[in-house]
BAVO-729808 format. One record per residue (C-alpha): residue number from 0; residue in three letters; y, x, z. Coordinates in nm, 2 decimals. Each point is the difference from the previous one (the first is absolute). Example, Ala and Ser with C-alpha at 12.3 -4.5 7.8 and 13.67 -1.06 7.14 Angstrom:
BEGIN
   n res     c2     c1     c3
   0 ALA  -0.45   1.23   0.78
   1 SER   0.34   0.14  -0.07
END
This chain:
BEGIN
   n res     c2     c1     c3
   0 MET  -0.31   0.32   1.80
   1 ASP   0.20   0.33   0.02
   2 GLU   0.27  -0.12  -0.24
   3 THR   0.29  -0.21   0.11
   4 TYR   0.13  -0.29  -0.21
   5 TYR   0.31  -0.21  -0.06
   6 ALA   0.09  -0.31  -0.21
   7 GLY   0.33  -0.04  -0.17
   8 ALA   0.18  -0.23  -0.24
   9 TYR   0.31   0.09  -0.18
  10 TRP   0.27  -0.18  -0.21
  11 GLY   0.34   0.07  -0.15
  12 PRO   0.34  -0.14   0.08
  13 ARG  -0.02  -0.37   0.10
  14 LYS   0.29  -0.16   0.18
  15 GLU  -0.13  -0.25   0.25
  16 SER   0.17  -0.17   0.30
  17 PRO  -0.13   0.02   0.36
  18 GLU  -0.14  -0.35  -0.05
  19 GLU  -0.19   0.09  -0.31
  20 CYS  -0.14   0.31   0.16
  21 ALA  -0.10  -0.20   0.31
  22 LEU  -0.18  -0.25  -0.22
  23 ARG  -0.20   0.28  -0.16
  24 MET  -0.07   0.14   0.35
  25 ALA  -0.12  -0.33   0.13
  26 SER  -0.25  -0.04  -0.28
  27 PHE  -0.11   0.36   0.04
  28 LEU  -0.06  -0.02   0.38
  29 ALA  -0.18  -0.33  -0.04
  30 ALA  -0.24   0.16  -0.25
  31 LEU  -0.08   0.32   0.19
  32 PRO  -0.24  -0.14   0.26
  33 GLY  -0.22  -0.10  -0.29
  34 VAL  -0.01   0.36  -0.11
  35 ASP  -0.12   0.14   0.34
  36 PRO   0.00  -0.14   0.36
  37 SER   0.20   0.30   0.12
  38 PHE   0.29  -0.12  -0.22
  39 ALA   0.05  -0.33   0.20
  40 CYS   0.29   0.13   0.23
  41 TRP   0.28   0.23  -0.07
  42 PHE   0.27   0.16   0.22
  43 ARG   0.33   0.17  -0.06
  44 PRO   0.01   0.37   0.07
  45 GLY   0.14   0.10   0.34
  46 ARG   0.07   0.32   0.18
  47 SER  -0.34  -0.03   0.17
  48 ARG  -0.32  -0.19  -0.05
  49 LYS   0.08  -0.21   0.31
  50 GLU   0.34  -0.09  -0.15
  51 ALA  -0.14  -0.08  -0.34
  52 LEU  -0.26  -0.24   0.14
  53 LYS   0.29  -0.20   0.14
  54 ARG   0.15  -0.04  -0.35
  55 PRO  -0.24  -0.22  -0.20
  56 ILE   0.10  -0.10  -0.35
  57 GLU   0.04  -0.38   0.00
  58 PRO  -0.12  -0.15  -0.32
  59 SER   0.25  -0.29  -0.02
  60 LEU   0.25   0.02  -0.29
  61 THR   0.29  -0.01   0.24
  62 GLU  -0.12   0.30   0.20
  63 LEU  -0.11   0.19  -0.31
  64 GLU   0.34  -0.04  -0.16
  65 LYS   0.16   0.13   0.32
  66 LEU  -0.25   0.30  -0.02
  67 VAL   0.10   0.07  -0.36
  68 VAL   0.37  -0.02   0.08
  69 ARG  -0.06   0.24   0.29
  70 GLY  -0.14   0.25  -0.25
  71 LYS   0.31  -0.01  -0.23
  72 ASP   0.15   0.33  -0.09
  73 ARG   0.34   0.01   0.19
  74 VAL   0.18   0.21  -0.26
  75 PHE  -0.13  -0.08  -0.35
  76 GLU  -0.07  -0.37  -0.07
  77 ASP  -0.20   0.07  -0.32
  78 LEU  -0.27   0.19   0.20
  79 GLY  -0.14  -0.33   0.12
  80 PHE  -0.21  -0.04   0.31
  81 ARG  -0.27   0.19   0.19
  82 VAL  -0.27  -0.16   0.22
  83 SER  -0.28   0.19   0.18
  84 GLY  -0.30  -0.12   0.19
  85 TRP  -0.30   0.13   0.21
  86 ASN  -0.31  -0.20   0.08
  87 GLY  -0.02   0.10   0.37
  88 VAL  -0.34   0.17  -0.01
  89 ALA  -0.04   0.23   0.30
  90 ASP  -0.16   0.29  -0.19
  91 ASP   0.26   0.15  -0.23
  92 HIS  -0.27   0.13  -0.23
  93 ASP  -0.13  -0.36  -0.05
  94 ALA   0.34  -0.17  -0.02
  95 THR   0.19  -0.13  -0.31
  96 GLY   0.37  -0.01  -0.07
  97 PHE   0.22  -0.11  -0.28
  98 ASP   0.34   0.08  -0.13
  99 ILE   0.18  -0.23  -0.24
 100 GLN   0.32   0.06  -0.20
 101 CYS   0.12  -0.31  -0.18
 102 GLY   0.31  -0.14  -0.16
 103 SER   0.11   0.35  -0.12
 104 HIS   0.19  -0.02  -0.33
 105 THR   0.08   0.36  -0.06
 106 ASP  -0.20   0.28  -0.16
 107 VAL   0.07   0.22   0.31
 108 VAL  -0.25  -0.19   0.22
 109 SER  -0.31  -0.17  -0.13
 110 ASN  -0.15  -0.32   0.13
 111 THR  -0.34   0.08   0.16
 112 CYS  -0.27  -0.14   0.22
 113 VAL  -0.21   0.28   0.15
 114 PHE  -0.29  -0.02   0.25
 115 THR  -0.10   0.29   0.22
 116 LEU  -0.38  -0.07   0.03
 117 PRO  -0.23   0.09   0.28
 118 GLY  -0.19   0.32  -0.02
 119 ARG  -0.30  -0.05   0.23
 120 GLY  -0.14  -0.27   0.23
 121 PRO  -0.14  -0.35  -0.05
 122 ASN   0.31  -0.13  -0.18
 123 ALA  -0.01   0.30  -0.24
 124 GLU  -0.37  -0.06  -0.07
 125 ARG   0.08  -0.35  -0.13
 126 ILE   0.34   0.06  -0.16
 127 LEU  -0.10   0.31  -0.20
 128 SER  -0.22  -0.19  -0.24
 129 ALA   0.06  -0.11  -0.36
 130 SER  -0.01  -0.37   0.09
 131 VAL   0.25   0.02   0.28
 132 LEU   0.24   0.23  -0.18
 133 ALA  -0.02  -0.23  -0.30
 134 ARG   0.09  -0.30   0.21
 135 LEU   0.29   0.19   0.15
 136 MET   0.14   0.10  -0.34
 137 ARG  -0.05  -0.35  -0.13
 138 GLU   0.19  -0.16   0.29
 139 THR   0.27   0.26  -0.03
 140 ALA   0.04  -0.06  -0.37
 141 ILE   0.02  -0.38   0.04
 142 ALA   0.26   0.02   0.28
 143 TRP   0.23   0.28  -0.13
 144 GLU  -0.07  -0.01  -0.38
 145 PRO   0.02   0.38  -0.04
 146 ASP   0.00   0.20  -0.32
 147 TRP  -0.31   0.19   0.12
 148 GLY  -0.20   0.09   0.30
 149 VAL  -0.28   0.23   0.12
 150 ALA  -0.24   0.05   0.29
 151 MET  -0.12   0.36  -0.01
 152 SER  -0.06   0.30   0.22
 153 HIS   0.27   0.25   0.07
 154 ALA  -0.23   0.28  -0.12
 155 HIS  -0.05  -0.17  -0.34
 156 ARG   0.38  -0.06  -0.03
 157 ASP   0.06   0.37   0.08
 158 LEU  -0.26   0.10  -0.26
 159 VAL   0.15  -0.20  -0.29
 160 GLU   0.37   0.04   0.10
 161 PRO   0.06   0.33  -0.19
 162 HIS  -0.12  -0.17  -0.33
 163 ARG   0.17  -0.34   0.05
 164 VAL   0.28  -0.11  -0.23
 165 GLN   0.30  -0.05   0.23
 166 ARG   0.03  -0.37   0.10
 167 ALA  -0.32  -0.10  -0.16
 168 PRO  -0.26  -0.20   0.20
 169 TYR  -0.28   0.18   0.18
 170 ILE  -0.35  -0.11  -0.08
 171 GLY  -0.20  -0.01   0.33
 172 TRP  -0.29  -0.17   0.15
 173 VAL   0.16  -0.34  -0.04
 174 THR   0.30  -0.03  -0.24
 175 TYR   0.22  -0.29  -0.08
 176 LEU   0.20  -0.03  -0.32
 177 SER   0.25  -0.28  -0.08
 178 ARG  -0.08  -0.19  -0.31
 179 HIS   0.33   0.09  -0.16
 180 ARG  -0.14   0.35  -0.04
 181 GLY  -0.26  -0.14  -0.24
 182 ALA  -0.37  -0.09  -0.01
 183 VAL  -0.25   0.23   0.17
 184 PRO  -0.24   0.14  -0.26
 185 PRO  -0.38   0.01   0.05
 186 LEU  -0.08   0.28   0.25
 187 PRO  -0.33   0.18   0.07
 188 ALA  -0.25  -0.12   0.26
 189 PRO   0.00  -0.04   0.29
 190 ILE   0.37  -0.09  -0.02
 191 ARG   0.08  -0.36   0.06
 192 ILE   0.31  -0.18  -0.13
 193 GLU   0.11  -0.32   0.19
 194 PRO   0.30  -0.23  -0.08
 195 VAL   0.26  -0.07   0.27
 196 GLN   0.11  -0.35  -0.09
 197 ASP   0.23   0.03  -0.30
 198 LYS   0.18   0.30   0.15
 199 GLY  -0.22   0.30  -0.10
 200 SER  -0.33   0.17   0.05
 201 LEU  -0.19   0.20   0.26
 202 ILE  -0.20   0.30  -0.12
 203 ILE  -0.28   0.10   0.25
 204 LEU  -0.15   0.33  -0.09
 205 THR  -0.31   0.01   0.23
 206 PRO  -0.18  -0.25   0.23
 207 GLU  -0.07   0.29   0.24
 208 PRO   0.27   0.20   0.18
 209 PHE   0.20   0.20  -0.25
 210 THR   0.04   0.36   0.11
 211 ALA   0.19   0.29  -0.15
 212 ASN  -0.28   0.24   0.09
 213 ASN  -0.23  -0.18  -0.24
 214 PRO   0.05   0.15  -0.35
 215 ASP  -0.16  -0.31  -0.16
 216 HIS   0.26  -0.22   0.17
 217 VAL   0.29   0.22  -0.11
 218 ALA  -0.13   0.01  -0.36
 219 LEU  -0.04  -0.38  -0.01
 220 ALA   0.36  -0.04   0.12
 221 GLU   0.12   0.24  -0.27
 222 ARG  -0.19  -0.18  -0.27
 223 ALA   0.15  -0.33   0.11
 224 ARG   0.35   0.15   0.01
 225 GLU  -0.04   0.14  -0.35
 226 ARG  -0.11  -0.33  -0.14
 227 MET   0.28  -0.19   0.17
 228 GLN   0.25   0.27  -0.11
 229 GLN  -0.11  -0.04  -0.36
 230 ALA   0.04  -0.38   0.04
 231 GLY   0.37   0.05   0.11
 232 LEU  -0.06  -0.14   0.35
 233 LEU   0.12   0.30   0.20
 234 ASN   0.35   0.05  -0.14
 235 PRO   0.24   0.09   0.28
 236 LYS   0.18  -0.34   0.01
 237 SER   0.03   0.00   0.38
 238 PRO   0.23   0.23   0.20
 239 LEU  -0.30   0.16   0.18
END
């Protein structure tokens, strides 16, 4: 596909200790190989590829807590912790990375879990599908309990951004909304709605790849957004 995609989850101020963030991280990393085989190993960023490959992220709670503490803001304690990872794939176009901000309890910096997804290659062919992106959003929601999340193309985001209410959730190919926002109303076919345990719901717009250059896809996303807006689900309750 010509478009590039990302997946992100967002939540407001939530004060959490390094141990609490490490527990979430451990659950998260344990679930990711079930999303896609290329998510089995992660490495801390380095000054070069060679250096990064010598810095694997160890999944034990002890090591993850050390990693979280290493990402603490050195000046402002309320900004929480930042952890980044890369899956070590040789082809940058087919690699995945994540960036997590957790434990922030200020409106200045939001808590996030954002994936940079592959653009082309064998991993991209698998990952850029409704089923895999839904699994990714599901596991992200279970581990981090965000307010909302979305997997969408950058082109679609840029298309809708001028009309978006500030800090309201995006509605993309796969969207997650926490249950505290309310019940998702019936939506037009082929949209699917799937529960995520007792935490919220996934809204999957199309089984085929969603592209911003398909006017039917864009119109479907807008109809879904309008219905959810009318139901009060898209109020800007989160800092993003």
